[in-house]
C-alpha positions in Angstrom: 18.0 -5.5 3.4 14.6 -3.8 3.4 13.2 -3.6 -0.1 9.9 -3.0 -1.7 9.0 -5.3 -4.7 5.8 -5.4 -6.7 5.2 -8.7 -8.6 8.8 -9.6 -7.9 10.3 -6.4 -9.4 12.1 -3.9 -7.2 10.5 -0.4 -7.3 11.7 3.0 -6.3 12.2 3.4 -2.6 9.1 5.2 -1.1 9.3 8.5 0.7 6.8 7.2 3.3 5.9 3.7 4.2 3.5 2.6 6.9 2.4 -0.9 7.7 -1.1 -1.3 9.4 -2.4 -4.4 11.0 -6.2 -4.8 10.7 -8.4 -7.2 12.6 -11.5 -8.2 10.7 -14.5 -9.1 12.9 -17.6 -11.1 11.9 -20.9 -9.3 11.9 -21.7 -11.1 15.2 -19.1 -9.1 17.1 -20.3 -6.4 19.4 -21.5 -5.7 22.9 -23.7 -8.2 24.7 -26.5 -7.4 27.1 -24.0 -7.0 29.9 -22.1 -4.4 27.9 -19.1 -6.7 27.5 -17.4 -6.8 24.1 -17.7 -10.1 22.3 -15.5 -10.5 19.3 -15.6 -13.1 16.5 -12.3 -12.5 14.7 -12.3 -14.0 11.3 -9.0 -12.6 9.9 -5.9 -10.5 10.4 -4.9 -8.4 7.4 -2.1 -6.0 6.4 -2.6 -2.5 4.9 0.4 -0.7 3.4 0.2 3.0 3.1 2.9 4.1 0.7 3.9 7.5 -0.8 6.7 8.1 -3.3 8.3 11.5 -3.8 8.7 13.4 -7.1 8.4 11.1 -10.1 9.0 11.4 -13.8 6.4 10.0 -16.3 8.3 6.7 -16.8 8.4 5.8 -13.1 4.9 6.9 -12.4 3.7 4.8 -15.3 5.6 1.8 -14.2 4.1 2.0 -10.7 0.6 2.4 -12.0 0.9 -0.5 -14.4 2.4 -2.7 -11.7 -0.7 -2.3 -9.5 -3.3 -2.2 -12.2 -4.3 -5.9 -11.9 -7.1 -6.9 -9.6 -4.5 -8.5 -7.3 -0.7 -8.4 -7.2 2.1 -9.5 -4.9 4.1 -7.2 -2.7 7.3 -8.0 -0.8 7.8 -5.6 2.0 9.6 -5.3 5.4 7.2 -6.5 8.1 7.5 -5.3 11.7 5.5 -8.1 13.2 7.8 -10.9 11.8 11.0 -8.8 11.5 11.5 -10.2 8.0 10.6 -9.5 4.4 7.0 -10.8 3.7 5.4 -11.4 0.4 1.6 -11.3 0.3 -1.2 -10.7 -2.2 -2.8 -7.2 -2.2 -5.2 -5.0 -4.1 -4.9 -1.3 -4.5 -7.1 1.4 -3.1 -7.3 4.8 -4.7 -4.1 6.1 -6.3 -3.3 9.8 -6.2 -0.6 11.7 -8.2 -0.7 15.5 -7.8 1.1 17.3 -10.6 4.4 19.0 -9.9 4.2 21.6 -12.6 2.6 22.3 -15.9 5.6 24.4 -16.8 7.6 23.0 -19.8 10.8 24.0 -18.0 10.2 21.2 -15.5 8.9 18.6 -17.9 11.3 15.9 -16.5 9.5 15.8 -13.1 5.8 16.0 -13.7 4.4 14.4 -10.5 4.9 15.8 -7.0 4.1 12.5 -5.4 2.3 9.2 -5.8 0.3 7.7 -2.9 -1.6 4.5 -2.7 -2.9 2.0 -0.1 -2.3 -1.7 -0.7 -4.8 -3.9 1.2 -4.1 -7.6 1.7 -6.5 -9.9 -0.1 
């Protein structure tokens, strides 16, 4: 079963979930005098682009606290292996646009929550 866990704790199912695979090249990579590409690959890393739908304060707070540390673990469905993977990530910018300032809608305050998790 596909599931998203942060630091071993299941979190709300995201509305959008995208796994990116990044190749990290050394500074020496580039084109040579013949115009051929020369690559010195030093690592392959994963980037998770995640967005949750409308959230109440408690859920938004729990997600923010879960990714507040410099590094944290995430278990996620991985397309390359076809299995759940657990890796160490750090968070990029986190964005939470407000849903409404109207007191009638105080239960749902956040329209969404988006963040990128980049593998350590």
